[in-house]
C-alpha positions as CSV (number, residue, x, y, z in Angstrom):
1,X,-48.8,7.1,-26.8
2,X,-49.8,10.1,-24.1
3,X,-51.5,13.2,-24.8
4,X,-49.5,16.6,-23.8
5,X,-50.3,20.3,-23.6
6,X,-47.5,22.0,-24.8
7,X,-46.8,26.0,-25.2
8,X,-44.5,27.1,-28.0
9,X,-41.6,29.3,-26.3
10,X,-41.3,31.3,-29.8
11,X,-44.5,31.8,-30.9
12,X,-47.0,31.4,-27.9
13,X,-49.1,28.7,-29.5
14,X,-50.7,26.2,-27.3
15,X,-51.7,23.2,-28.1
16,X,-52.1,19.5,-27.8
17,X,-49.9,17.1,-28.9
18,X,-49.5,13.0,-29.2
19,X,-46.1,12.1,-28.5
20,X,-44.4,8.6,-29.1
21,X,-41.6,7.3,-26.9
22,X,-39.2,10.0,-26.2
23,X,-39.7,12.4,-29.7
24,X,-39.7,15.8,-28.9
25,X,-42.9,18.0,-29.2
26,X,-42.8,20.8,-32.1
27,X,-44.7,23.7,-32.5
28,X,-47.3,22.8,-35.4
29,X,-47.4,27.0,-36.0
30,X,-43.7,27.7,-36.3
31,X,-41.9,24.6,-36.4
32,X,-39.9,25.5,-32.9
33,X,-39.2,22.4,-30.4
34,X,-38.7,25.0,-27.8
35,X,-42.0,24.2,-26.3
36,X,-43.1,24.3,-22.3
37,X,-45.3,21.1,-21.0
38,X,-48.5,22.5,-19.2
39,X,-50.0,20.5,-17.0
40,X,-53.4,18.7,-18.7
41,X,-56.5,18.4,-16.9
42,X,-57.7,14.5,-15.8
43,X,-60.8,13.5,-17.5
44,X,-63.3,12.0,-15.0
45,X,-65.4,9.0,-15.7
46,X,-68.9,9.5,-17.2
47,X,-72.0,8.2,-15.2
48,X,-75.4,7.7,-16.8
49,X,-78.2,9.4,-15.1
50,X,-82.2,8.9,-16.1
51,X,-83.8,5.7,-17.2
52,X,-80.9,3.4,-18.3
53,X,-79.0,4.2,-15.4
54,X,-78.0,0.6,-14.4
55,X,-76.3,0.3,-17.4
56,X,-72.3,0.8,-17.4
57,X,-70.4,2.7,-19.6
58,X,-67.3,1.4,-20.5
59,X,-64.0,2.8,-18.2
60,X,-60.5,3.0,-18.9
61,X,-58.4,1.1,-16.2
62,X,-61.6,-0.2,-14.4
63,X,-61.7,-3.6,-13.1
64,X,-64.6,-4.4,-15.0
65,X,-67.1,-4.8,-13.0
66,X,-70.4,-3.0,-13.6
67,X,-70.5,-0.7,-10.3
68,X,-66.8,0.3,-11.0
69,X,-68.1,1.9,-14.0
70,X,-70.8,3.7,-11.9
71,X,-68.3,5.1,-9.7
72,X,-69.1,2.4,-6.5
73,X,-66.4,-0.5,-7.1
74,X,-65.5,-2.1,-4.2
75,X,-63.5,-4.7,-6.2
76,X,-59.9,-3.5,-4.1
77,X,-62.0,-5.5,-1.1
78,X,-61.8,-9.0,-2.9
């Protein structure tokens, strides 16, 4: 279920909504379905710094190797 940023054409409300399949987005303020989808910012992976920098953090879509979570994955070379 993807998240979408929307702006209502009727009242101007901007919000982030979770939509299933092809269901229409509905403004939570006025109930209108006249909304525009806005470009969303993509989240970058988080990398730890400091004493425990060698510990990898979980990363969605990674290959599962420690280096992937630290941004240095070479899994595509295998």
